TORKOL-4160 file (C-alpha; in steps of 0.2 Angstrom, whole numbers, padded with zeros to 4 digits, m for minus):
195
<pt num="1" X="0660" Y="0748" Z="0360"/>
<pt num="2" X="0657" Y="0743" Z="0378"/>
<pt num="3" X="0642" Y="0756" Z="0379"/>
<pt num="4" X="0634" Y="0747" Z="0363"/>
<pt num="5" X="0637" Y="0730" Z="0371"/>
<pt num="6" X="0629" Y="0736" Z="0388"/>
<pt num="7" X="0615" Y="0743" Z="0378"/>
<pt num="8" X="0612" Y="0727" Z="0369"/>
<pt num="9" X="0611" Y="0717" Z="0386"/>
<pt num="10" X="0600" Y="0729" Z="0394"/>
<pt num="11" X="0588" Y="0728" Z="0380"/>
<pt num="12" X="0589" Y="0710" Z="0379"/>
<pt num="13" X="0585" Y="0709" Z="0398"/>
<pt num="14" X="0571" Y="0721" Z="0396"/>
<pt num="15" X="0564" Y="0711" Z="0381"/>
<pt num="16" X="0566" Y="0694" Z="0391"/>
<pt num="17" X="0558" Y="0703" Z="0407"/>
<pt num="18" X="0543" Y="0708" Z="0397"/>
<pt num="19" X="0541" Y="0690" Z="0388"/>
<pt num="20" X="0543" Y="0681" Z="0405"/>
<pt num="21" X="0528" Y="0693" Z="0413"/>
<pt num="22" X="0517" Y="0691" Z="0397"/>
<pt num="23" X="0520" Y="0672" Z="0399"/>
<pt num="24" X="0517" Y="0672" Z="0419"/>
<pt num="25" X="0501" Y="0681" Z="0415"/>
<pt num="26" X="0495" Y="0669" Z="0402"/>
<pt num="27" X="0499" Y="0655" Z="0414"/>
<pt num="28" X="0489" Y="0662" Z="0428"/>
<pt num="29" X="0474" Y="0666" Z="0417"/>
<pt num="30" X="0474" Y="0648" Z="0410"/>
<pt num="31" X="0475" Y="0641" Z="0427"/>
<pt num="32" X="0462" Y="0654" Z="0434"/>
<pt num="33" X="0450" Y="0652" Z="0420"/>
<pt num="34" X="0453" Y="0634" Z="0414"/>
<pt num="35" X="0441" Y="0629" Z="0400"/>
<pt num="36" X="0435" Y="0646" Z="0399"/>
<pt num="37" X="0452" Y="0652" Z="0393"/>
<pt num="38" X="0452" Y="0641" Z="0379"/>
<pt num="39" X="0435" Y="0645" Z="0374"/>
<pt num="40" X="0438" Y="0664" Z="0375"/>
<pt num="41" X="0454" Y="0661" Z="0364"/>
<pt num="42" X="0443" Y="0652" Z="0352"/>
<pt num="43" X="0430" Y="0664" Z="0352"/>
<pt num="44" X="0443" Y="0678" Z="0347"/>
<pt num="45" X="0449" Y="0668" Z="0332"/>
<pt num="46" X="0464" Y="0661" Z="0342"/>
<pt num="47" X="0471" Y="0680" Z="0347"/>
<pt num="48" X="0477" Y="0676" Z="0364"/>
<pt num="49" X="0481" Y="0695" Z="0367"/>
<pt num="50" X="0462" Y="0700" Z="0363"/>
<pt num="51" X="0457" Y="0684" Z="0374"/>
<pt num="52" X="0467" Y="0688" Z="0388"/>
<pt num="53" X="0463" Y="0707" Z="0388"/>
<pt num="54" X="0444" Y="0701" Z="0389"/>
<pt num="55" X="0448" Y="0689" Z="0403"/>
<pt num="56" X="0457" Y="0703" Z="0413"/>
<pt num="57" X="0443" Y="0714" Z="0410"/>
<pt num="58" X="0431" Y="0702" Z="0418"/>
<pt num="59" X="0443" Y="0701" Z="0433"/>
<pt num="60" X="0443" Y="0719" Z="0434"/>
<pt num="61" X="0423" Y="0721" Z="0433"/>
<pt num="62" X="0422" Y="0706" Z="0446"/>
<pt num="63" X="0432" Y="0714" Z="0458"/>
<pt num="64" X="0419" Y="0728" Z="0459"/>
<pt num="65" X="0406" Y="0716" Z="0465"/>
<pt num="66" X="0402" Y="0711" Z="0484"/>
<pt num="67" X="0400" Y="0693" Z="0481"/>
<pt num="68" X="0395" Y="0684" Z="0497"/>
<pt num="69" X="0391" Y="0666" Z="0503"/>
<pt num="70" X="0372" Y="0662" Z="0505"/>
<pt num="71" X="0366" Y="0661" Z="0523"/>
<pt num="72" X="0362" Y="0644" Z="0529"/>
<pt num="73" X="0344" Y="0647" Z="0529"/>
<pt num="74" X="0344" Y="0654" Z="0511"/>
<pt num="75" X="0354" Y="0640" Z="0505"/>
<pt num="76" X="0342" Y="0627" Z="0513"/>
<pt num="77" X="0327" Y="0636" Z="0505"/>
<pt num="78" X="0336" Y="0637" Z="0488"/>
<pt num="79" X="0340" Y="0619" Z="0490"/>
<pt num="80" X="0321" Y="0615" Z="0493"/>
<pt num="81" X="0317" Y="0626" Z="0477"/>
<pt num="82" X="0328" Y="0615" Z="0467"/>
<pt num="83" X="0320" Y="0599" Z="0473"/>
<pt num="84" X="0303" Y="0606" Z="0469"/>
<pt num="85" X="0308" Y="0610" Z="0451"/>
<pt num="86" X="0316" Y="0593" Z="0449"/>
<pt num="87" X="0300" Y="0585" Z="0455"/>
<pt num="88" X="0290" Y="0597" Z="0443"/>
<pt num="89" X="0301" Y="0591" Z="0428"/>
<pt num="90" X="0293" Y="0574" Z="0428"/>
<pt num="91" X="0275" Y="0581" Z="0423"/>
<pt num="92" X="0281" Y="0598" Z="0416"/>
<pt num="93" X="0298" Y="0598" Z="0409"/>
<pt num="94" X="0298" Y="0615" Z="0401"/>
<pt num="95" X="0291" Y="0624" Z="0415"/>
<pt num="96" X="0303" Y="0615" Z="0426"/>
<pt num="97" X="0318" Y="0621" Z="0416"/>
<pt num="98" X="0311" Y="0639" Z="0416"/>
<pt num="99" X="0310" Y="0637" Z="0435"/>
<pt num="100" X="0328" Y="0631" Z="0435"/>
<pt num="101" X="0335" Y="0645" Z="0426"/>
<pt num="102" X="0326" Y="0658" Z="0436"/>
<pt num="103" X="0332" Y="0650" Z="0452"/>
<pt num="104" X="0349" Y="0651" Z="0446"/>
<pt num="105" X="0347" Y="0669" Z="0442"/>
<pt num="106" X="0341" Y="0673" Z="0459"/>
<pt num="107" X="0354" Y="0664" Z="0468"/>
<pt num="108" X="0367" Y="0673" Z="0458"/>
<pt num="109" X="0358" Y="0690" Z="0463"/>
<pt num="110" X="0358" Y="0685" Z="0481"/>
<pt num="111" X="0376" Y="0681" Z="0480"/>
<pt num="112" X="0380" Y="0698" Z="0474"/>
<pt num="113" X="0382" Y="0696" Z="0455"/>
<pt num="114" X="0372" Y="0709" Z="0444"/>
<pt num="115" X="0360" Y="0700" Z="0434"/>
<pt num="116" X="0351" Y="0714" Z="0426"/>
<pt num="117" X="0363" Y="0713" Z="0411"/>
<pt num="118" X="0361" Y="0702" Z="0396"/>
<pt num="119" X="0364" Y="0683" Z="0398"/>
<pt num="120" X="0382" Y="0684" Z="0390"/>
<pt num="121" X="0387" Y="0697" Z="0404"/>
<pt num="122" X="0380" Y="0687" Z="0418"/>
<pt num="123" X="0391" Y="0672" Z="0411"/>
<pt num="124" X="0406" Y="0681" Z="0409"/>
<pt num="125" X="0404" Y="0688" Z="0426"/>
<pt num="126" X="0401" Y="0672" Z="0435"/>
<pt num="127" X="0415" Y="0664" Z="0425"/>
<pt num="128" X="0428" Y="0673" Z="0435"/>
<pt num="129" X="0423" Y="0664" Z="0450"/>
<pt num="130" X="0415" Y="0648" Z="0443"/>
<pt num="131" X="0425" Y="0644" Z="0427"/>
<pt num="132" X="0423" Y="0625" Z="0427"/>
<pt num="133" X="0405" Y="0626" Z="0426"/>
<pt num="134" X="0400" Y="0642" Z="0416"/>
<pt num="135" X="0400" Y="0632" Z="0400"/>
<pt num="136" X="0385" Y="0622" Z="0409"/>
<pt num="137" X="0376" Y="0637" Z="0411"/>
<pt num="138" X="0379" Y="0642" Z="0393"/>
<pt num="139" X="0372" Y="0626" Z="0387"/>
<pt num="140" X="0357" Y="0626" Z="0398"/>
<pt num="141" X="0353" Y="0644" Z="0393"/>
<pt num="142" X="0354" Y="0639" Z="0375"/>
<pt num="143" X="0342" Y="0625" Z="0378"/>
<pt num="144" X="0330" Y="0635" Z="0388"/>
<pt num="145" X="0329" Y="0648" Z="0373"/>
<pt num="146" X="0326" Y="0632" Z="0361"/>
<pt num="147" X="0313" Y="0627" Z="0373"/>
<pt num="148" X="0304" Y="0644" Z="0373"/>
<pt num="149" X="0303" Y="0642" Z="0354"/>
<pt num="150" X="0296" Y="0624" Z="0356"/>
<pt num="151" X="0312" Y="0616" Z="0348"/>
<pt num="152" X="0319" Y="0606" Z="0363"/>
<pt num="153" X="0314" Y="0588" Z="0365"/>
<pt num="154" X="0311" Y="0581" Z="0383"/>
<pt num="155" X="0330" Y="0575" Z="0382"/>
<pt num="156" X="0336" Y="0592" Z="0379"/>
<pt num="157" X="0326" Y="0598" Z="0394"/>
<pt num="158" X="0333" Y="0585" Z="0405"/>
<pt num="159" X="0350" Y="0590" Z="0399"/>
<pt num="160" X="0346" Y="0608" Z="0403"/>
<pt num="161" X="0341" Y="0603" Z="0420"/>
<pt num="162" X="0358" Y="0595" Z="0422"/>
<pt num="163" X="0367" Y="0609" Z="0416"/>
<pt num="164" X="0359" Y="0621" Z="0427"/>
<pt num="165" X="0361" Y="0610" Z="0442"/>
<pt num="166" X="0380" Y="0611" Z="0439"/>
<pt num="167" X="0380" Y="0630" Z="0441"/>
<pt num="168" X="0367" Y="0629" Z="0454"/>
<pt num="169" X="0377" Y="0618" Z="0466"/>
<pt num="170" X="0392" Y="0629" Z="0464"/>
<pt num="171" X="0383" Y="0645" Z="0468"/>
<pt num="172" X="0374" Y="0636" Z="0483"/>
<pt num="173" X="0391" Y="0633" Z="0490"/>
<pt num="174" X="0403" Y="0619" Z="0491"/>
<pt num="175" X="0399" Y="0612" Z="0507"/>
<pt num="176" X="0380" Y="0607" Z="0503"/>
<pt num="177" X="0372" Y="0601" Z="0487"/>
<pt num="178" X="0352" Y="0601" Z="0485"/>
<pt num="179" X="0344" Y="0588" Z="0495"/>
<pt num="180" X="0359" Y="0583" Z="0505"/>
<pt num="181" X="0369" Y="0590" Z="0519"/>
<pt num="182" X="0385" Y="0580" Z="0518"/>
<pt num="183" X="0392" Y="0584" Z="0501"/>
<pt num="184" X="0387" Y="0567" Z="0492"/>
<pt num="185" X="0375" Y="0568" Z="0477"/>
<pt num="186" X="0356" Y="0567" Z="0483"/>
<pt num="187" X="0350" Y="0549" Z="0481"/>
<pt num="188" X="0332" Y="0552" Z="0475"/>
<pt num="189" X="0326" Y="0544" Z="0460"/>
<pt num="190" X="0322" Y="0561" Z="0451"/>
<pt num="191" X="0340" Y="0566" Z="0454"/>
<pt num="192" X="0348" Y="0550" Z="0448"/>
<pt num="193" X="0338" Y="0551" Z="0432"/>
<pt num="194" X="0345" Y="0569" Z="0429"/>
<pt num="195" X="0363" Y="0564" Z="0432"/>
């Protein structure tokens, strides 16, 4: 009888440990991926296990990349190119959005993310390090695709620039934003119109 009770206690402890480990893993993924966690769960029809497995795969894939910070000179050049794209938006919104899209991909590549993959894989890769802004990237890419098909309004294109900028700023680095060196938003008229 004592052996049966001990076996039941051991089984209960093992089950509790497994459940606690799963709960801790879920909490870590929720905290690490933020809104991307919820989006992935929704995308998987509410199946948390499938979503968490995918997020773990993303982390594993990301661990194979050598992601690095940009050199200050490169950061300055990219910031200037962003300002140029913003100025171009006034007269040529469609091409400016295409330029912003290409610029984001270029910064991703220079930071060490693989960019030869399809868009969804690029978004998944960048979501590991930038989960708060990857949804901006998806929204901007969607608008850019509609613009290519001639189905986006000027307001849509403006929104695409705002969305691209959110990821661009994150990729550029925390200590500098396009058009500014002290971390505050740039105070040019074009940028205020886009915010």
